[in-house]
C-alpha positions in Angstrom: 4.9 -8.6 10.2 7.7 -10.0 8.0 10.8 -8.0 7.5 11.4 -8.6 3.8 9.6 -6.3 1.4 7.2 -8.1 -1.0 6.8 -5.3 -3.5 8.5 -2.1 -4.6 5.4 0.1 -4.0 4.6 3.0 -1.9 1.6 1.4 -0.1 3.8 -1.3 1.5 6.3 1.3 2.5 3.7 3.5 4.2 2.1 0.5 6.0 5.4 -0.8 7.3 6.4 2.7 8.5 3.3 2.7 10.8 1.8 5.8 9.1 -2.0 5.7 8.8 -2.5 4.7 5.2 -5.1 6.1 2.8 -6.3 4.3 -0.3 -9.2 5.3 -2.5 -11.3 3.7 -5.3 -11.3 5.1 -8.8 -14.7 4.8 -10.4 -14.0 3.3 -13.8 -15.4 5.1 -16.8 -17.9 3.7 -19.4 -15.6 5.1 -22.0 -12.5 4.4 -24.2 -11.1 7.9 -23.4 -8.0 7.6 -21.2 -8.3 11.2 -20.1 -11.3 10.3 -18.0 -9.1 8.0 -16.0 -6.4 10.6 -15.7 -8.9 13.2 -14.5 -10.3 10.9 -11.8 -6.8 9.9 -10.6 -5.6 13.5 -10.5 -8.2 14.2 -7.8 -7.1 11.3 -5.7 -3.3 11.2 -6.1 -2.3 14.0 -3.7 -4.2 12.5 -0.8 -3.8 8.7 -1.3 -1.1 6.1 -1.0 -2.6 3.9 -3.7 -5.6 3.9 -6.0 -7.9 0.9 -6.5 -8.8 0.0 -10.0 -12.1 -1.9 -9.7 -12.9 -5.0 -11.7 -16.5 -4.8 -12.9 -17.8 -4.3 -9.4 -21.4 -5.1 -8.9 -21.1 -7.3 -12.0 -21.5 -4.2 -14.2 -19.2 -3.7 -17.2 -16.8 -0.7 -17.2 -13.2 -0.1 -18.4 -11.2 -3.1 -17.2 -9.0 -3.0 -14.1 -5.9 -4.1 -16.0 -6.4 -1.2 -18.5 -6.9 1.3 -15.8 -3.7 0.1 -14.1 -1.8 0.4 -17.4 -2.9 4.0 -17.7 -2.1 4.8 -14.0 1.4 3.3 -14.0 2.1 5.1 -17.3 1.2 8.4 -15.6 3.2 7.6 -12.4 0.5 6.6 -10.0 0.4 3.6 -7.7 -2.6 1.4 -8.5 -4.1 -1.6 -6.7 -5.2 -4.1 -9.3 -8.6 -5.7 -8.4 -9.0 -9.2 -9.7 -12.5 -10.8 -9.6 -12.8 -14.6 -10.1 -16.3 -14.2 -11.6 -15.2 -13.5 -15.2 -11.9 -15.3 -15.9 -10.4 -18.7 -15.3 -7.0 -19.4 -13.8 -5.1 -19.3 -17.1 -6.3 -15.7 -17.8 -5.9 -14.5 -14.3 -2.3 -15.7 -13.9 -1.5 -14.1 -17.2 -3.1 -10.8 -16.1 -1.1 -10.8 -12.9 2.2 -11.2 -14.7 1.2 -8.5 -17.2 0.2 -6.1 -14.4 3.5 -6.7 -12.5 5.4 -6.1 -15.7 3.7 -2.7 -16.1 4.8 -1.7 -12.6 1.7 -2.7 -10.6 2.8 -3.5 -7.0 -0.6 -4.3 -5.3 -3.3 -6.8 -6.1 -6.7 -7.1 -4.3 -8.1 -10.7 -4.7 -11.9 -10.9 -4.9 -14.4 -13.7 -5.6 -16.7 -11.2 -7.2 -20.4 -10.3 -7.1 -22.7 -12.7 -8.8 -23.8 -11.7 -12.3 -27.5 -11.7 -11.1 -26.9 -8.3 -9.4 -25.5 -6.7 -12.5 -26.9 -5.2 -15.7 -26.1 -8.3 -17.8 -27.5 -11.3 -15.9 -27.4 -13.4 -19.0 -23.6 -13.5 -18.8 -21.9 -16.9 -17.9 -20.3 -17.3 -14.6 -16.7 -18.6 -14.4 -15.7 -18.8 -10.7 -12.8 -21.2 -11.5 -11.3 -19.8 -8.2 -12.6 -18.1 -5.1 -10.7 -15.3 -3.4 -8.8 -17.7 -1.1 -7.7 -19.9 -4.0 -6.7 -16.8 -5.9 -4.6 -15.5 -3.0 -2.8 -18.9 -2.7 -2.1 -18.9 -6.5 -0.5 -15.5 -6.6 1.4 -16.2 -3.5 2.9 -19.3 -5.2 3.8 -17.2 -8.2 5.5 -14.6 -6.0 7.2 -16.7 -3.4 7.9 -19.9 -5.3 8.4 -18.5 -8.7 6.1 -20.7 -10.6 2.6 -21.0 -12.1 0.0 -23.1 -10.4 0.9 -25.9 -12.9 4.4 -26.0 -11.5 6.0 -24.4 -14.6 8.8 -22.1 -13.5 8.7 -18.3 -13.9 11.9 -16.6 -15.1 11.0 -13.4 -13.1 8.3 -13.8 -10.3 6.0 -10.8 -9.7 6.7 -8.6 -6.7 3.3 -7.9 -5.3 1.6 -7.0 -2.0 -1.5 -9.2 -1.8 -4.8 -7.8 -0.6 -8.2 -9.3 0.4 -11.7 -8.0 1.2 -13.5 -8.5 4.5 -17.0 -7.6 5.6 -17.5 -7.4 9.4 -21.0 -6.0 9.1 -23.1 -8.9 8.0 -23.9 -12.1 9.9 -22.8 -14.6 10.9 -20.6 -12.2 12.9 -18.5 -14.9 14.6 -17.6 -16.4 11.2 -16.1 -13.2 9.8 -12.8 -13.3 11.8 -12.4 -17.0 10.8 -12.9 -16.1 7.2 -10.3 -13.4 7.5 -7.9 -15.9 9.1 -8.2 -18.2 6.1 -7.4 -15.3 3.8 -4.3 -14.4 5.9 -3.2 -18.0 5.8 -3.7 -18.0 2.0 -1.4 -15.0 1.6 -3.2 -11.7 2.3 -0.8 -9.0 3.4 -3.5 -6.3 3.7 -7.3 -6.2 3.9 -9.8 -3.6 2.8 -13.2 -3.8 4.4 -16.7 -3.1 3.1 -18.2 0.3 3.9 -18.2 1.0 7.7 -21.2 2.8 9.0 -21.4 0.8 12.3 -18.3 1.5 14.4 -19.5 -0.5 17.4 -19.9 -3.6 15.2 -16.4 -2.9 13.7 -14.9 -2.7 17.2 -16.4 -6.1 18.1 -15.0 -7.6 14.9 -11.5 -6.2 15.5 -11.5 -7.4 19.1 -11.9 -10.9 17.8 -9.3 -10.3 15.1 -6.8 -9.1 17.7 -7.6 -11.9 20.1 -6.6 -14.3 17.2 -3.4 -12.4 16.6 -4.4 -11.5 13.0 -3.5 -7.8 13.5 0.1 -8.9 13.8 0.0 -10.6 10.4 -2.1 -8.4 8.2 -2.7 -4.6 7.7 -6.3 -3.6 8.1 -7.8 -0.7 6.2 -11.4 0.2 7.0 -13.8 1.1 4.1 -15.5 4.4 4.4 -17.5 6.7 2.1 -19.8 9.8 1.9 -23.5 9.5 1.4 -25.3 12.0 -0.8 -28.7 11.6 0.9 -31.0 9.2 2.6 -32.1 8.0 -0.8 -28.5 7.1 -1.7 -28.1 5.3 1.6 -31.3 3.3 1.0 -30.1 2.3 -2.5 -26.7 1.1 -1.1 -28.2 -0.9 1.7 -30.9 -2.5 -0.4 -29.3 -2.9 -3.8 -25.5 -3.4 -3.2 -24.6 -6.8 -1.8 -22.9 -6.6 1.7 -23.5 -3.0 2.5 -25.1 -2.4 5.9 -26.2 1.1 6.9 -27.9 1.5 10.3 -31.3 3.2 10.5 -29.8 6.0 12.7 -27.5 7.1 9.8 -30.4 7.1 7.3 -32.6 9.0 9.8 -29.9 11.6 10.4 -29.7 12.3 6.6 -33.5 12.3 6.3 -33.8 15.0 9.0 -31.1 17.2 7.3 -32.4 20.0 5.1 -32.1 19.2 1.4 -29.4 21.7 0.6 -27.2 20.4 3.4 -27.6 16.6 2.9 -24.4 16.2 0.9 -22.4 18.1 3.5 -23.9 16.1 6.2 -23.0 12.9 4.4 -19.4 14.1 4.2 -19.5 15.0 7.9 -20.6 11.5 8.8 -17.8 10.0 6.8 -15.2 12.3 8.5 -16.6 11.3 12.0 -16.3 7.6 11.2 -12.7 8.1 10.0 -11.8 9.9 13.2 -13.3 7.1 15.3 -11.6 4.4 13.3 -8.2 6.2 13.8 -8.5 5.6 17.5 -8.6 1.8 17.1 -5.1 0.5 17.6 -5.1 -2.4 15.2 -6.3 -0.3 12.2 -3.6 0.6 9.7 -5.6 3.0 7.5 -8.8 3.7 5.6 -10.1 2.8 2.1 -12.2 5.6 0.7 -15.0 4.7 -1.7 -16.7 7.9 -3.0 -18.8 6.7 -5.9 -19.1 9.5 -8.4 -18.0 11.9 -5.7 -14.2 11.9 -6.2 -14.1 15.6 -5.7 -14.9 15.1 -2.0 -12.0 12.8 -1.3 -9.4 15.5 -0.6 -11.9 17.4 1.5 -12.7 14.3 3.6 -9.0 13.4 4.1 -8.2 17.0 5.1 -11.1 17.4 7.5 -10.3 14.0 9.1 -6.8 15.3 9.9 -4.9 13.0 7.6 -3.0 15.7 5.7 -0.3 16.2 4.8 0.4 12.8 3.3 4.0 11.4 3.3 5.9 13.0 0.4 6.9 9.9 -1.4 6.4 9.0 -5.1 3.4 6.9 -5.8 5.1 5.0 -8.6 7.8 2.3 -8.4 10.5 5.1 -8.4 13.3 2.6 -8.6 11.8 1.1 -11.8 12.7 3.0 -15.0 9.7 1.5 -16.7 7.3 3.4 -14.4 8.1 7.0 -15.6 5.1 9.3 -15.6 3.9 10.8 -18.8 4.5 14.5 -19.4 0.8 15.1 -18.9 1.0 14.1 -15.3 4.7 14.6 -14.5 3.9 17.2 -11.9 1.7 14.8 -9.9 4.0 12.0 -9.0 3.8 11.1 -6.0 -18.4 -6.6 0.1 -16.6 -9.7 1.8 -15.5 -11.5 -1.3 
């Protein structure tokens, strides 16, 4: 890994320290009420090193990622801005990246984006001016060369840790490490994978990744998440692009008594985290608990990942990233 820090954020500090990092996804509200964002973040903040603000995932409209990041930085939290290429062209995206960096955002996850056909407004127009690899290259140019893609100079380049997504669980399997290599070459500093419910398949993927030396160039965080029931598992693996859940996981939930299914889903998630921790080239986990944020702290604790390093989540060296009084006590798919 390079010696020079690329951001001023906690996530990069934790990753570079060798500690097992934890990030989590904040489910965006269908609301204009900022308190809903603060309430969701409050549940995550004490157990996570950074909080992902999703960008219309699944091609469904919610509060925007940029707006959520604005609220999170105002309150002193460390967000990861997700940027999807589906809905905006290169002009809008570069402007959003500069604006996010100005607000104190230190991390960006670059995504191509799910196609609009899987969302609830399939009549929307696709943009896809970029794909995720082109987006990574563009932001890397802004950060490292201090200019827009047009060549026009920036007076103050953004200081950002760049992230990408990876999905080891869908074929063609041999192509997945090659796809990751392209993202690393384009500028990815960390990667968050799709949900992992098949640890043997993950091990095969990571062996190829290590054989290619990619683990020396990028931090790898494995996506995990609790399942409410076998019905929730069936929905995910049939309706959400890129999610693979083996039959044995679904059968295990199906055989569990109804009043214990949620607890069993949490137990499966904890078991997977503990297995993932034993894989040497894994730098952390990315927890996606859709509409189950209240379970995140329990999962992290039961997986043995507490206490977390006591460092502020915000850019503590940046006076613009002061938390609001409301939250002052709480500082701290392959696309």
